[in-house]
N, C-alpha and C positions, 0 to 999 in steps of 0.2 A: 430595285424596288420593281416591283411588276404595277404593270398599267391602274388597274383596282386599287394597290396601294395608295399609288400615287392620285388616283379620282377621289380615294376616303381622307388623304390628307388636307387634299384642296378643299372638299365640302366642310371636313372639320375644322378648317384655320378661319373659311369662314363666318361657320355659326358661332366661332367662339370670339373673333375681333368686335371691338364695340363698333356701333355705327355711324364714323364719323360723319358720313353725307348729312346727318340730323343736324349737328352742329355747323356745318358748312354752306347749309342751305336752307333761307330763309330762317326763322325767327326760333330760339330755344332758350334755357336756364342753365344755368351752373350754381348750385348754390355749395357757398361754403359755410357747413351747419352751426348755426349758433352765432354769425358775423354777419352774411352778406350774402345776396342773392344776386346774380350778376343775368342781367338780359342780355342776349347775343344773337346779332343778325347776321349771316352770312359768315359765319364764327367768328366777330370780332365783336367785343363786348359796344355795345348803343347808351346801357344805363346799369346802374347798381344800387341796388335797395341795400340802404345800411340799416340791420332791425337789430345788433347786440344792444345785449343791455349786462351792464359789467358793473357790481358795486363793490370789486374785491380793493379798490384804493379810491383817493379824490381825484386822481387825476382819468382813468378809467372810465368813475361813474360818469364824471363833465362830458367824454369824446361820448357817451353812448344813452344818455337821457334821455333821447326823443329820436325814431328813426326818419330818415328821410332819403331821398333818391337821388343821385349823382347823374349828371347826362355827360357822355365822353366825347372825346373827338371823334372825326371820322374816320382814322386809325384805330381806332378801340385800345389807345395805348397812356392817356390818363384824361382826368375829368376837367370839363372846360366850368364845375360849378366847386365853389367852394364845401371844403368837408370840417371836419371838428381842428380844431385846432387855429385857425384864422387868427391876425393879429387883430383886424379890425371889425368890431362885431362877431365873435368867435359864434354863437348862436344861432346866426343864420348860415342854414346850412344846403346845397342843393335846391331840391323843391321838397317845401317843409309844408306844415299848417300848426297854425296856433292863436294862441290869446293873452295877452299879457293882464289884463284883466275879467278870468274867467271867476262868475259872481253864481255860489251855491251856498245856501244857508246864511244868509247875510253877511259872508264874510267872499273876499276876490283872492284870487288865486293866478301866481303868475305862470301860463305855459307859454310862454313867449321865449323868455330870458330861461327861464327853467327853475328860477329862482323859490318856486312854492312846491314841485313834486318833477313825477317823470310820467313820459308818453312811453309805455311798456310793449312792447312787441309780445304777442302773446304764443299767435302760430298763424302758420298760412292754411287759410280755408279754400281754396283754389290756385291750381297755375294751370294754363294750357299754352301751347305755342303748336306753330304749326308755320307755313309757307308763306302766310299772308299778316299773322298778329300774333303777340303776346300776350297775355294776361295775366294777373297773379291778385289776391284778396289777401292783404296783411290784417289780421285780427289786433287791434291795440286796447290797453286802458288807458285813463289818465286818471293817475292817483298821485294825492298830495304827499308830502313826506310824511313821515312815519303814524303812515293811515295806511290801512286797508279796504279804505271805502272807494269806487268806482265813481268818480263824478259824470266822467264820459266814457263810452264803449264804442269803438270804433272798428267800423269796416269800410278800410282803406284801399278803394281796386284802382290799379293804374292796367292800362290797353297800349300797347304801342302798335304802330301800322309805318308804314314807309309811307314818307311825302312825297306827293310829287313833285318833279320838277319846278324850282329849285331847293325845293325844300329840303332835309335829308328826313327827318323822322318827325311823328307825332305821338304823342303822349297825352290820354286822357285820364283824365285823376277825378275820381270819385270820390266823396267821401262822406258816409253814412255816420251820424252820430247822435244816439242814443243817451239821453239821461234815467240811467236806472234808479239813482238814487234820489231825486227830487228834480227841483225845478231848477236848472242852469240859464245864467245868461252869456253871451260872449260878445267882453265887450273890449275897447283899449281904443285905437286910434290907427291910421290909415298905416303906420309906419313902425305897428306893434300889434299889429294881426290878420288874421285870414289866412290866403294859400299865395304863397308866393317864390320867388327864384333869385336866387343869386348867386352870381357867377363867380369862379376862381379870384382872389382876392390878391392875385398878382397882376388882375388886368389894368389898361393903362386909363387912368380916370379924365383926363384931356379931351376923350374920343369917344367920349360916350356919349348917347344920342338916345332921343324917345320919340314915339309916333304916335298921334292919337286920332282916332276916329273921327274927330269934328273940330269945325274948323275954329279958329282963336281958343282952343281949349287951355283950361285953367285946373290944372289937377288936382291944385290946391282944396277946390271949390266945388268941383263937375260930378257929376254921379252917376253909376250905371251905364259907364261906358259897354261895349260888346269886347272891346279887346282894346289891350294896348301893346306897342313892339318895343322893345330895346334893340340897341345896335353896342357892341363891344367889342374891343379890342384885348386880346391877349396871347402874349407870346410872338407877337408879331403875325398873328393870323386875328381874321374878322369874322365874329359871330352875330347872328340875328338871333331873337326869339319873340315869337308872340303870344300871349296871354289871352284866352277866351273865356269868358264867365258865359254861363248859361242862362237863357231869359226865365229860369227858374227859377235861379237862384234870390235870394234876401232882395227886393228893393232898397234903393239909397245907399246902395254898394259904395263906397269909395275907395277911390286908389290911389298908391303911393306908388309914382312912376315918374321921381325927378332925379333921386341921387346920382353924383358920378362914378361911385363904387359899384351902381348895378343892382342893390337887390329891389325889385321890383314886383307889385302883384297887386290883387284883391283883394278890402277889405271890408264883406260882410258883419254890419252891426246886429244882430239878433237873438232870440231866446227861444231856448227848447222845454216844452211842459215837461214833468215827470214822467216819464214810460213811454216819452214820445221818441220821433228817428227826425233829423233834418238831414235832406242830402242836399252835397253843395257838390254843381259838377265843374270841370274848368279842365281847358284844353293847353298845350305847349304844342307852337310848333317851332321846330329847330333848322335852321339853314345855316350852313357852311358860306359865310359871303354878307356880302349887302343885304337888307332889309329887301323882301322880293318887294313888286308892285303891290298897291293898294288893290287889284283888282284878284289879284291870286290869295292875297290874304282875306277877303271879302269870300271869297269863295266856298275858301276852307271853312270859313265860320260858319256860309250858309250849312256848309254837310254836317256841321257840328250840330247847328239848331234845330235843322231840319225844315226853317225859314228862308223864303230868298228874298234878301233885303238887297237894296241897291246899295251899288260900291259909294262911301261916305265921301265927301271932300276933308282933306287930313290937318294935320298940323306937326310939323317937327322941331323940334325943338335942343339942345346942347344940354346935357345934365347938370344940375346946381350942384355947388362944390358941395361934400359930405360937410353933417353938423357932426362936432365932436361928443363923442359918449358921455352920455350924462348918466352918471350914478344912480341907480333907486336903490328907494328904502325895501326893505325884506316883506315881502309879500305875509298876509295875513298867514296863520296856520289854524 
């Protein structure tokens, strides 16, 4: 083979080879069409957006009645959040959103346990990834059973950044909820509504703890925490998560942040007028290991809100024992 032929072979090989560097450095996406979108950092899965909607049989429908975000371990091997099929409260999945008593036209619809309808991913309207960040937007529709009427049209945007040490990952969650068919109320209670995080079900419940951004915290009564932290043990490893709430979110927000199985998050009770849009903004800080210092947590909060707030005095508490599941009456249809 001549030098010219060798040179052409090398050039053609380079042109035809996939750009593996794009997946191995910085952020990138890998989409399994119709099922899930992986977010990768330096070639490892850090999060997986589960967006399938399959009504072919009852089991598959239950597995796919709403989209949610899995968070993965540092090795990119397996989720550290719960997915479909959990034994305790299987409707709690990863990072997710919903309300048990969504009011519309003098009726209430359960979009928490999903007894009244489905949250259906329709399409991705934006996907961008580079060395520093990744972001995507999922367009969803909240539709009651046996109805084609859209009660809520949602633009759900998630943005991912590397967290400065000792954190590993920052996830910004923005949900723009529009009421296209009439007035909507978003109600329930702190354990059955809002934007929440659910660890994987095989965590060690007796080792779950919570950190609150106030002294003498009473999470059953306090409102408008700027953030709450949780530490849990899963498969012999420790993980810490902090959820931050934007000051632009509805006032009077309560938090469910006390159960030993680890589901926690912010519950805004609010309403959306017909044709209007409500924007909710939250941030999740993922750390492998013990909870970072309060100074560090507050620094991330200040960057999120754009407001420089002082480091608060805090309260740390062990988790409360889980309440048994209470059967729910069928929601109005």
